N, C-alpha and C positions, 0 to 999 in steps of 0.2 A: 550472613543474612539469608533468610528463607526466601523462596520464590514469592510467597504472598507479600512479604515486607518489601521486597525489591519492586514488585509490580505496583504496590500501593504508592511507593515513592515515585515511580515512573509516572503514574497517573496524576499525582499532584503537580509534578513538573510540567506535564503536557497541558494541564488546565491553566496554570500560571503563564506558561509561554504563549499559549493561544490568546490569553487576555492581553498580554503585553503587545503582541502583534496587532491586535485590534486597536489598542490605544495609540500605537505608533501610526497606524493608518489614519486615525482621526487627526492626530497632530500634523501629519504630512498634508492632509486635505485642507486643514485650516491655514496652512502656509503655502498653498498652491504648489505643492511638490508631487501631487498625486495624478500623474497622467495615466492613460489606459494600461500601459505595460506595467508600470509600478503597481497599480491597483490589482491587476491580474496576478502578479507575482506574490503580492501580499496575501491575496485570497487563497492562492494555491498553498502557500506556506501554512496559513492558519488552518486550512482544511486538512492538510497532511498531518499536522501535529494534533489537531483536535479529534480527528476521526481515525487515527492510527489504531489498527487492530493487531492483536497478537493471538494467533491460533496455535493451540497445542492439541495434537491428535494423539489419542490413546488407541493403540492397535494391538491385537493379539488374537490367538485362537480362542475358542469358547473356554470358559471356566478357568481363566488365568488370573482373574481378580481385577480386571480393568475398572469396573464400576466402584469396587471397594476402594481402589487407589484414588479415584476421583473424589469419593466421599472423604477420605482421610486427608487429602491435600487441601481441598477447597471448601468442604461443607461441614467440617467437624464442629464449627461454631453453632450449628443447629442442635447439637447435643444428641444426634441420632443419625441413622442412615437416611439419605435423601434419595440417591439413585438406588434402584433395586439391585441387591447384591446377594441373593440367596444362592444355595448350591445349584449347580447345573447351569443351563443357559438362561441368562437374564436379559441383557440388552439384545433384542432381536432385530432392531433396525438401527441404522446410523442415526445418532442423536447429537444435535448441536445445542449447546448452552451458550446463550449470549444475552445482550441487552439492547433493546431499541426503545427509546423514550416514547416514541409515537405509538407503540403497541402495548396494550394492557398486559399485566402478568398472565401468562397463558402457556399451555402446552398445545401445539398444533401438530396434527398427525396426518400424513398423506397416505391414503389407502394403497395397499400393495398392488391393486388392480391397475393403477396408472402405469405400471411397467408394460402393460400390453399396448400402450399408446406410444407414439414416437417422440413426444415432447421430452426435452432434457429437463433435469431437475431445476435448473435456473429458471426455466419457463414456468414450471409449476409454482415456483415461489411468487410469481406475479399474478397468480390466480388464487387468492386467499379463500375464495368461496369453495374451492375443491378440497380444502383441508378440514378435518374435524378439530374443533377448538374446545379446549377445556380451560376455564378460568382457574387461576391459582391464587391461593391466599398465602402470600409470602411470610405472613406473621404467624402462620399455623403450620409448624413442621410436620405434624401428623397428616394434615390434608395434602400438603405438598408431596410428601412421600407416597401417599396413597394414589394421588393422581399420576405420579411419574411411573408407577408400576405398569401403566398401560403400554410403555415401550417394550415390555416383555410379552405382550399378548401374541397369541398365535391363532391360526385357523386351520381347519382340516380341508384338504383338497385332494382331488384325484391325481394320479401320476401324470396324466396328460396336462392338467392345469399347472402342476408343479414344474413340468418341463417347459411350458410356455412362459412361466414366470421366471425361469432361470435357476430353479432349485433342484432340478433332477436332470442328470446327465447319464445317458446309457453307456457312455464310454468310460465313466469313472464311477462304478457302483459303490466303491468304498466310501466315497464322499457324499453319497445320497442319504437323505433322512430315512429313518426307519419307517417301514410300512406297518400300519396298525392292523388289528384283527378285522377291521371293517374295510381294509383295502385302501384306506386313505393315509396321506402323509401330512405332517405338520409343517407349515411355512409361516413366516412372520405375517402378522395382520397388517402391519404398516410398512411403508417403503422408507419413510424418513420422518424424523421428529424434530421440531424446533421448540426449545424451551426458552421463554423470555422472562427472566426474573431480575429484580434490581439488587442482585448480590453485589457487594462493594467492588470485587475484582471484575465482574462482568460489566459493571457500569463504567469502569475505567478502560474498557476496550479488550478485555480477555474474551476469547472464544474457545470453548472446549468442544472437541469432537470425540465422541465416544462411538467406536465402531463395533459392529458385531464380528463374528468369526469369518473363517476363510470363504465359505460358500457365499455369504452375503456380500463380502468385499468383491469377489470375482464377478458376481452377477450385476453389480451396479457400476457401470463404467465411469460415471462422474466422480465417484469416490476415488478410483484408481488414477484417473488422468487429470483430475482437477483439485479436489479438496485436499487429499493427503499430500500430493507433491507441493502444494502451495502453503502447507502448514509451516510455521516458523520453527516448530519442533515436533518431532514424533517420538512418543514414548512407547517402546515395544516391550510388552510384558511376557515373561516366561515364568514357568513354575519352577521353584528351586529344587523340588524333589525329582523332576523329570529332565530339567535342562532343556536343550534345544531338540525338540522332536522333529520328525519328518514334516509334519504339517506346519510347525513353527518356521522351519527353514524355507518351506514353499512360500509362505507369506513374505518373509524377509527378502528372498531373492526376486520374487515376481512383482512385489508391490512397494517395497520400502527402500531398496538400495539399487541404484542404476550404475552401470559401468562408467567410470570416468568422473563420477560425481563425488564431492567430498561428503563425509559422513558426520560433519560437525553438528548438524541439527538432529542427530539421532542419539537417543538415550535408551539403553536396554535395562529393564528392571527385572531382577531375579526375585520374583515375588514368593510369598509364603515360606520364608526362611524359618518361620516358627514350626513348620512340619519337620525340620531337622533338629529342633531343640529336643534333646534326649536326656531324660533323667539319669540314664545309665552311662552317659558319656560326660567327660569333663568339658567345661566351657572351651578349653583349648582345642579339644578334639572336634567339637561342633564347629568352631570357627575355621579349623583346617578343612573341614568338609565343605563349608560354604566357599572358602577361598578356592578350592579345587574346582567346584562347580562354576564359579565365576571365571576362572582362567580358561576352562574348557569352552564355556559359552563364548567368551571373547574371541578365542582362536577360531571356532567354527564360523562365527559371524564376520570375522575379519576386522575386529575393532580393538582398540587399546583397552586394557582392563579398566581404565578410569571411566570409560563410558558404559560399563556394566556395573549396576549398583544393586547389591542385595538389600531387600526390604521385606518387612511384614506389614502390608497395608492394613490388615485386620487388627493387629496389635497396635499399630500406630493410631488408628481411629479410636480404639478403646482407650488408649493412653491419653489422647487429647480430650476425649469426653470426660474421663475420670480425673484428669489433671495429674496423671502418674508420670513424672519426669523420668524415673528409672526405666519404666516400660517403654517410654517414647524413645529413649536413647537405644535400648535393646532392639527396637523395631527398625532402626537405621533410617527412619523416615526423614529426619532432619538433614541427613547427608544427601538424599534425593532432592529435597527442596532447595538445598544450597546449590546443587549441580544445575537445577533448572534456573535458579536465580542468576547465577554467574554465567551460565552458558547461554540460555535462551534470551533472557532479558538483557544480559550484557551485550550480546551480539546485536539484538534489536535496537538498543539505545545507541550503539556505535553507528549503525547504518542511518538511523533517524537524525542523529546529531550532525553527521557528515552532510546529509542532504540539506538540513537546516542552515548549516554554516555556509554552504555554497549559495543557497538562495538569498541569505542576508547580504553576503558580499556583492552579489549581482544587484540586489536592491539598492545598496548604498552607492554603487557605481552609477545606476540609472538616475537616482536623485542627485548625485554629485554633478552629473553632466548638466542638469537643469540649473544648478547654482553657478556652474562655470559660465553658462551663457549669460546669466544675469550679471555676473562679475565683469565679464568682458564688455558688455553693453554699458555698464556704469563707467568703466575706464575710458571708453570712447567718448562718452558724454563729458566726462571731466576734462579730457584733453581738448575737446571742442570748445567748452566754455572758458577754460583758462586762456585759450587762444584769442578770445574776444575781449580780454581785458585791455582797456585803453583804446579800443577801436571805436570809430564813429558810427553814426546811424546807417550810412550807406553800406558799410561792411557787414553790419548785422543783418540788414535787409538782404544782402547778397547771400549771406549764410542761410537765411530762411529759404531763399529760392533754390539753393543747392540741395538742401534737405528734401524739399518738395520734389525736385527732379529725381533724386535717388529713390524716393518712395515710389514715384510713378514707374521708374525703370524696374524696381523690384516687383511691383504688382504686375507689370507686363511680362515678367519672366516666370510667373506662376505656372504657366502651362509646361514649361521646361522642367520645373521642379516636380510637378505631379506626374510627368512622363516617367520619371525614375520609379515611382511607386507602381505605375501601370505595368511597366516591363517586369518588375519584381513579382507582382501578382500573377502575371501571365506564366512566368517560369514556375512559380509555386504550384499552380494548378496541376501540373504533371506530378509533382511530389504528392499533393493531396490525393490525386487519383490512384497512385501506387499504393497508398495506405488506406484506401477507402474500403468500406464493407462490401460493395459490389465486386471489387477486385479480389478481395479475400474469398468471397463466395465462388467466383469463377475459378480461382486456383484450386479450390477444394472439390470442384465439380467432378474431376476424373476419379479422385479417391472415393467420393460419394457413390459414383456409378459402380466402381469396383466392389465396394462393400455391399451394395444392394443386389449384386448378382446372386442368384440362388446357388445353394450347395457349398462345397468346400472352396475356400478362397485361397488357393496356394500362392497366388501372385500379389497378395495384399501388401506384403512387406515392400515389394518393389514399388507399388503404387504410393505407399507412404514415403519411401525414399525420394521418389521423383517429385512428389508434392512439396516436401520440405526443401528440396533443392531449389524449386521455383520460388518458394517463399523467401529463402535466403537471397536469391538473385534479385528479387524485387526490393528487399531492404537495401542491398548493396547499390542497386541502381538509384534508389531514393537518396542514399548518402552521396553518391557521385554528383547527382543533380544539385543537392544542397551545397556541396563544395563549389560547384560552378556558380551558383547563385550568390554564395558568399563572396567569391572573387569579383563578380559583377557589382555587388553592393558596395564592396570596399572601394572599387575604382570610382563608382558613381558618387559616393560620399566624399571621396578625396577631391573630385572635380567641383562639387557643390561647395565644399569648404574653401577651396581656392577662389571660386567666383563670387561667393556671397559672404565670406568670412564666417561660415558656420563652424561648429565643432562637432560634426556628426562622427559617430564611431560605430562601425558595423557590430551588432551584438554577436555574442558567442554562437557559433554554428552548432546546431543540434547533433548529438552523437547517436545516430541511428544504428550504427553497427553493434552497439551494446545490446540491442534487442535480439540480435542473432543468437546471443548466449541463451536468451529465454526460449527461442525456437529450438535450440539444441537440447535443452532440458525437456521440453515437451516431447520432442521426437524420441529421446531416449526412453522416456516413461512409456510411450506408446509401443515402440518397437519391442521393448522387453515384455510388454503385456501381450504382444501378438505371437507369443511362443507356441510351440507344438501343443502344449497343454490346453490352449484356448482355441484351437482350430475348429472344434465342433461348436463351441459357443458362437464363433463368428459365422457359422453356417446358418444361424437363426437370424432372419431378417430384422426382427424387432431389436435384438441385441446390437446388431451392426448399426442400425439407425440411431440408437441411443449413443453408441460410441462416437459416431461422426458428429452428432450434435454436441456432445460434451467437448470434443476437440474444437469445433467451431467456436464455442463459447469462450474457451480459454484463449484461443488465438485472437479472437476479437478484442479481448482485454489488452493483449500485447500491442495490437495495431492502434487501438485508441490511445494508449499511452504515448506511442511514437508520434501519432498525429497531434496530440496535445503539445508536445515539445516544438513541433514545426509551427503550430499556430502561435505559440508564445514568442518564438523567434520572429515571426512576421509582425506580430503586434508591437514588439520592442522596436523594430526598425521604423515602422510607420509612426509610432508615438514620438520617437526622436524628431522625425521630420516635422510632424505637427507642432511639437513643442517649440522648435526653433523658428518655424514660420510665425507662430503666435508671438513669441518673444520679440522677433524682429519688427513686427507690425506695432507692438506696444512701444518699442524703442523709438520708432519714427514719431509716434504720437507724443512721447515724453520730450523728445528733442524739439519738436515744433512748439510744444507748450512752453518749454523753457525760453525759446527765442521770443515768443509772444510776451511773456512776462518781463523779459529784459527790455523789450521795446517800450513797454508801458511804464516802467519804473526804473529809476537810476540804480536803486539798490537791488533790483531783481537778480543781477548776475551773481553777486556775493551770496544772496540767499539761496540760489539754486545750487551753487557750489557747496554750501554748507549742508544742504539737504542730501546731496549725493554722498558727502562724507558720512552723514548719519546712516544712509541706506547701506553703505559699504560696511559700517559697523554692525548693523542689523544682520546683513548677509553673513558676516563672519560668525556672529552668534548662532545663526541658523545652522551653519556648517558644523560648528563645534557641537551643537546640540544633537544634530543628526549622528555625528560620529559617536557621541556619548551613548545615545539610545541604542544604536546598532551594536556597538561594542559590548554593551551590557547584555544584549540578547545573545551575543556570541559567547561571552564568558558565562552566561547562565545556562549553557547547553548541558551542564551537569545538573542532575536533579537537586543536589544539595544547595545550589546557588539560590540565595533568597534575598539578595541585596535589593534595595529600593531605589529607583530612579524616577524623578518627576517627569510626568507627561503633560504638564500644564500647558494647554493649548494657547493660553494667552501670553506666554513668554517663549521666546522673544516676540516683539511686535511683528506681525506679518509684513513681509516686504511689499506685498501688493497694497497694504494699507499705507505704508510709509511713502510709497511712490505716488 
């Protein structure tokens, strides 16, 4: 199955799954099973599945055929080239292709001059007025292709301007652009491009990142430390006739592979194999030459041969446009699409399904606890009412008095119950503080100061190391505090359960230490980026400022995710307490109502016992339905699952109505 087919299937599953979650939420709300924690968990699951993005980054030195490969894999259906892919340099600025329903089809371009200002790219995204916008006609391939040619635009500047923009380095003259007869050099006109079109794959959450060559990658810190490392797959393109060149190897080692990190999400494309097709050589000789180049490239890059795929993007595009199956097979493009489908999408689906399964199981446990409370209360009422059979009026009156006394005592103990929450929140504030944005900003202050120092920054690696050590210590401290809070919560819930016959259960403690792995990945990408070859770049104040802003943006994402887990943990504990207090008060009301009805009519006792029997039956149906619905969601975690389960909110009858 090709990448396009697998991604399309994944998109259909995501939409259906998100719809089923929404219907489940409505069903639970109708049956009074939707407390704040359950609602939050449902919302997060739906958001995670519906907004799940898959980013595939295409990276290479200039003129390796990146844009042509993107055309061949994703846009052949237009019957022509969409991304500019002529000879020489084409994509001059990083280009993202995605889809946002709230933005009209358009090409947005950020002027290169914004590099002279300290704002990170993520901040410029929030200032749409600073971008040049060109509307796109997605039904007109010619207009679309013509508009997208703007990503290849250049402008001529002096060497001083090029130096300030990050395209001229006195220390590495071989990498500098050519100086024209007028003394000027060519640099990209745009810093970043965002293409928003309703392509079927993009609508389903695919994001394509087309990067320019070595100089542009190195000059844009956010590409190196944020966008490329967070891509779910990186396709690195080489030329089949040259193999791994010195500049290819520099990109690979500096930007794409970090020490100690798995290379599963990396695919290497040996493009332009058609340049090796030789009429004077037999097909076997040509294939042997391709195999040798493939083996050599894999050895140099330290990859298994299975991750190096020979392809002719140009012939693959032609074959798709002309419907030439023989040429398509010769181009080897289907083999690359299969590798992308099985590798990238397979891994992404596995991660998403595991997260979904965990969320659904926790959701079922939360809702199950609410039904357990109701079931226990019904059992208590039934025992109480059956004990009244054959008793006289004075005994029944005494029973009413005892229930009223229990209710008064319970209401009087409310302060003690809420004291548990107060202590819990007080302890949590320290965890919230450790994971807050001001704390993160303070931890980065020393590194920011070191990077802003003028001249060569020889001690910057030490500053990075110390900063990340403190960040790790902060996360570890937050985890230790969480463990202490969990112990306190477990003991407090046990005491409340014994004193008030509650069935409170401390929710699962957040695993904050797993975010240390994210910190390790970010640190490795930065430390590798701060090698000797980048010392002179770091001496530029503007470059260092952009680097630390890009780092802060990525770290903020890690901390916000960790904070979100702590907030959900807190909400789950508080919601349990609220739910059991609410159910207990309802239970007192139902018991007093039953006694009153028994006092007023001789048949009231038998009627109430029959009602409780009915309510128990309704509760059992609710429990079975919840199990059925959540089990279906779990079994439907594979995209091919299409079975139908009723979400009829009117069945079974809501327990609140029966009561």
